[in-house]
C-alpha positions in Angstrom: 33.5 -51.7 -47.6 34.2 -52.4 -43.9 37.7 -51.1 -44.2 36.5 -47.9 -45.9 33.9 -47.2 -43.3 36.4 -47.8 -40.5 38.8 -45.4 -42.2 36.1 -42.8 -42.8 34.9 -42.9 -39.2 38.4 -42.5 -38.0 39.3 -39.6 -40.3 40.3 -36.3 -38.7 37.2 -34.5 -40.0 34.8 -37.2 -38.7 36.5 -37.3 -35.3 36.4 -33.5 -35.0 32.7 -33.4 -36.0 31.8 -36.2 -33.6 33.9 -35.4 -30.6 34.7 -31.7 -30.6 32.8 -29.7 -27.9 32.8 -26.7 -30.3 29.3 -25.5 -31.3 30.7 -25.3 -34.9 31.1 -29.1 -35.0 28.2 -31.6 -34.7 25.6 -29.0 -33.6 26.2 -26.8 -36.6 26.4 -29.7 -39.0 23.1 -31.0 -37.8 21.5 -27.6 -37.8 22.6 -27.0 -41.4 21.3 -30.4 -42.4 17.9 -29.5 -41.0 17.9 -26.1 -42.7 18.8 -27.7 -46.0 16.0 -30.2 -45.6 13.6 -27.5 -44.8 14.5 -25.5 -47.9 14.4 -28.5 -50.1 11.3 -30.2 -48.8 9.6 -26.8 -48.3 10.0 -25.6 -51.9 9.1 -29.0 -53.5 5.4 -29.2 -52.5 4.8 -25.7 -54.0 5.5 -27.2 -57.5 4.0 -30.7 -56.7 0.7 -29.4 -55.5 0.4 -27.0 -58.5 1.0 -30.0 -60.8 -1.7 -31.9 -58.9 -4.2 -29.2 -59.7 -4.1 -26.9 -56.7 -3.9 -23.1 -57.1 -4.6 -23.2 -60.9 -4.1 -19.4 -61.2 -0.4 -19.9 -60.4 1.5 -20.1 -63.7 3.7 -23.2 -63.7 6.7 -21.6 -65.6 6.9 -18.9 -62.9 7.8 -21.6 -60.4 11.0 -22.6 -62.2 13.2 -20.3 -60.0 12.2 -22.4 -57.0 14.6 -25.1 -58.2 17.6 -22.8 -57.4 16.5 -23.0 -53.7 15.8 -26.7 -53.9 19.3 -27.4 -55.4 20.9 -25.2 -52.8 19.1 -27.1 -50.0 20.1 -30.4 -51.6 23.7 -29.2 -51.8 23.7 -28.3 -48.1 22.1 -31.7 -47.3 24.6 -33.6 -49.4 27.6 -32.1 -47.7 26.3 -32.3 -44.2 24.8 -35.7 -44.9 28.3 -37.1 -45.8 29.6 -35.7 -42.5 26.8 -37.2 -40.5 27.4 -40.5 -42.2 31.1 -40.3 -41.6 30.8 -39.8 -37.8 29.0 -43.2 -37.5 29.9 -44.9 -40.8 30.4 -48.5 -39.5 27.0 -48.6 -37.9 25.0 -46.8 -40.6 26.6 -48.9 -43.4 25.0 -52.0 -41.8 21.5 -50.5 -41.5 19.0 -51.4 -44.3 17.1 -48.2 -43.7 20.2 -46.2 -44.8 20.1 -47.9 -48.3 16.4 -47.4 -48.5 17.0 -43.7 -47.9 19.6 -43.6 -50.6 17.2 -45.2 -53.1 14.5 -42.7 -52.2 16.9 -39.9 -52.8 17.9 -41.2 -56.2 14.3 -41.7 -57.1 13.4 -38.2 -55.9 16.2 -36.8 -58.1 15.0 -38.6 -61.2 11.4 -37.4 -60.6 12.5 -33.9 -59.8 14.5 -33.7 -63.0 11.6 -34.8 -65.0 9.2 -32.4 -63.3 11.7 -29.5 -63.8 11.7 -30.0 -67.6 7.9 -29.9 -67.5 7.8 -26.7 -65.3 10.3 -24.9 -67.5 8.2 -25.4 -70.6 4.9 -25.8 -68.7 2.7 -23.5 -70.7 0.7 -26.6 -71.8 -0.3 -27.2 -68.2 -1.9 -23.8 -68.0 -4.3 -24.7 -70.8 -7.8 -26.0 -70.0 -6.8 -29.5 -71.0 -3.3 -30.0 -69.6 -1.0 -32.5 -71.2 0.8 -35.2 -69.3 4.5 -34.7 -68.7 6.9 -36.7 -70.9 7.8 -39.3 -68.3 4.1 -39.9 -67.6 3.2 -40.2 -71.3 6.1 -42.7 -71.8 4.9 -45.0 -69.0 1.4 -45.1 -70.6 2.4 -45.2 -74.3 4.9 -48.0 -74.0 2.4 -50.8 -73.5 4.9 -53.2 -72.0 5.9 -50.9 -69.1 2.7 -51.1 -67.1 2.2 -54.9 -67.3 5.8 -55.5 -66.5 5.6 -53.3 -63.4 2.4 -55.1 -62.4 4.3 -58.4 -62.4 7.3 -57.0 -60.5 4.9 -55.3 -58.0 3.2 -58.5 -57.1 6.5 -60.4 -56.9 7.7 -57.7 -54.5 4.5 -57.9 -52.5 4.7 -61.7 -52.0 8.3 -61.2 -50.7 7.2 -58.6 -48.3 4.1 -60.4 -47.1 5.7 -63.8 -46.9 9.1 -63.0 -45.3 8.1 -60.0 -43.2 5.0 -61.8 -42.2 7.1 -64.8 -41.1 9.2 -62.5 -38.9 6.1 -60.8 -37.5 4.6 -64.2 -36.6 7.8 -65.1 -34.7 7.7 -61.7 -33.0 4.1 -62.4 -31.9 5.3 -65.5 -30.0 4.5 -68.2 -32.5 7.0 -70.8 -34.0 9.2 -70.5 -30.9 11.6 -73.2 -32.1 12.9 -70.6 -34.6 15.6 -68.3 -33.1 14.6 -64.7 -33.7 18.0 -63.8 -35.2 17.7 -66.6 -37.7 14.2 -65.5 -38.7 15.7 -62.1 -39.4 18.3 -63.4 -41.7 15.6 -63.5 -44.5 14.7 -59.9 -44.0 17.0 -58.6 -46.8 14.7 -60.4 -49.2 11.7 -58.6 -47.8 13.6 -55.3 -48.2 14.3 -56.2 -51.8 10.6 -56.9 -52.3 9.7 -53.5 -50.7 12.2 -51.7 -53.0 10.6 -53.5 -56.0 7.2 -52.3 -54.8 8.4 -48.8 -54.2 9.9 -48.5 -57.6 7.0 -49.9 -59.5 4.5 -48.1 -57.3 6.2 -44.8 -58.1 6.0 -45.7 -61.8 2.2 -46.3 -61.5 1.7 -43.0 -59.8 3.8 -41.0 -62.3 2.0 -42.7 -65.2 -1.5 -41.9 -64.0 -1.5 -39.7 -60.9 -5.2 -38.8 -61.4 -6.1 -42.4 -60.7 -4.7 -42.2 -57.2 -4.8 -38.7 -55.7 -8.6 -38.7 -55.6 -9.0 -42.3 -54.6 -9.7 -43.0 -50.9 -8.4 -46.5 -51.3 -5.0 -45.2 -52.3 -4.8 -42.9 -49.3 -5.7 -45.8 -47.1 -2.9 -47.8 -48.6 -0.5 -44.9 -48.0 -1.6 -44.7 -44.4 -0.9 -48.4 -43.8 2.5 -48.0 -45.6 3.4 -45.2 -43.3 2.2 -47.1 -40.3 4.3 -50.1 -41.3 7.4 -47.9 -41.8 7.0 -46.1 -38.4 6.4 -49.4 -36.7 9.6 -50.9 -38.3 11.6 -47.8 -37.3 10.3 -48.1 -33.7 11.4 -51.8 -33.6 14.9 -51.1 -35.0 15.6 -48.2 -32.6 14.1 -49.5 -29.4 13.6 -53.3 -29.4 15.8 -54.8 -32.1 19.0 -55.2 -30.2 17.3 -56.7 -27.2 15.1 -59.2 -29.0 17.8 -60.5 -31.3 19.4 -62.4 -28.3 16.3 -64.6 -28.0 17.0 -68.1 -29.0 14.9 -71.2 -29.8 12.2 -71.7 -27.3 12.4 -68.2 -25.9 9.2 -66.2 -25.8 9.1 -62.6 -27.0 8.2 -59.6 -24.7 4.8 -58.1 -25.0 6.2 -55.0 -26.7 7.6 -57.2 -29.5 4.3 -59.0 -29.8 2.5 -55.7 -30.3 5.1 -54.6 -32.9 4.7 -57.9 -34.8 0.9 -57.6 -34.8 0.9 -54.0 -35.9 3.4 -54.9 -38.7 1.3 -57.8 -39.9 -1.9 -55.8 -39.9 -0.2 -52.9 -41.7 1.1 -55.1 -44.5 -2.2 -56.9 -44.9 -3.9 -53.4 -45.0 -1.5 -52.4 -47.8 -2.4 -55.6 -49.6 -6.2 -55.1 -49.1 -6.4 -51.4 -50.0 -4.1 -51.9 -53.0 -6.4 -54.6 -54.3 -9.4 -52.3 -53.7 -8.0 -49.5 -55.8 -10.1 -50.4 -58.9 -13.3 -50.9 -56.9 -13.4 -48.0 -54.4 -13.3 -44.3 -55.3 -14.3 -44.6 -59.0 -10.9 -43.5 -60.1 -10.0 -46.4 -62.4 
């Protein structure tokens, strides 16, 4: 993998995109990537919000042509995304957030494909009592899917809370005998737990979206998830490189302590509001 990323980063196209002063190089690639993202993400909510019950007078089958724009945007993003990866391949290939992004893209493609089949034959959704899409019905009808996902979800949660929490405690200045870089060695397991939670959580939502979209506890959980993600992104982009040099006995700077505290509170908030889903909002 390392040899491939080195070759890719040194390829003629990557070097031209990265180093050329021409406006047609990096600036144009980045602009096209943004345009593609705007088209893709812009068209998607039109269908999603209609399926969630907004604008009921809008016929779902009439929205099917939007997928042409979405796939065009995705195509632009795929091509420009490869170029943007190539110009800094060795660094991005080592970033966990890059693989999380790839997983989210794959998950989005699967869900979009399922929704498209529903939209193309979606006359049933325009009835007074709409039927669930095929994927949603399958999750509910196969009785083993939901309990299995529950088990995996809690396993993933324990990995996130336990391992990310351990790293957060060290960031906050406790357990100073542990080198910060050594504490971080366990973080791939926390990321694996997060991916388990992300996959099973998406399964729950697809299976019974009505239980979540009108539940204040679910929105609180989403808020803390977003907060945890933004906090982790801030740490990786601003503090990560500096704090990893701290050895055993070294105290962490105040900014790292704040990041650790916010992370710990965020994940405990995710845990709390996830547990409150059946008890708050009367959706279950």
